[in-house]
C-alpha angles and dihedrals in degrees: 000000000000114000118247092239090069091057092047092050090049091049092048092050092049092047092048091050089050093051090048090049092052093048099041105038127087101192116089092218092054091048088052090052090050091052089051089052090054091050091052090052089055090050091053089052092050092051094043094052092043092053091045097047103033115008094179097050123081097211095115092047091050091051090047092052089048091052091049091050092050090047091053091051090047092052092051094049097043093044089054090051092048092049091050092051090047091053093050101039103021093232138090093193110122093210092059095046101076102131118076098200129104 
């Protein structure tokens, strides 16, 4: 069996890469992908702790499925917003989109 520390290190690395992606990227689509990476790191933590603390209960899996569902809804909504901004201002760069008027 794989030790829990491996999962926590993997989750920490994924979350750190997501934070770096949010802070360093300019494109809204790449920022959205970095946020999704951070949410998947949280899901890995939920599952790792659930298996470690209560292997017979499905609490961690239920939370992970909930996080994945919320992430899918978030992607759909934010991608629609990004496409609308791209149509109106011809850019998906978050630095150039500073006015929230149509």
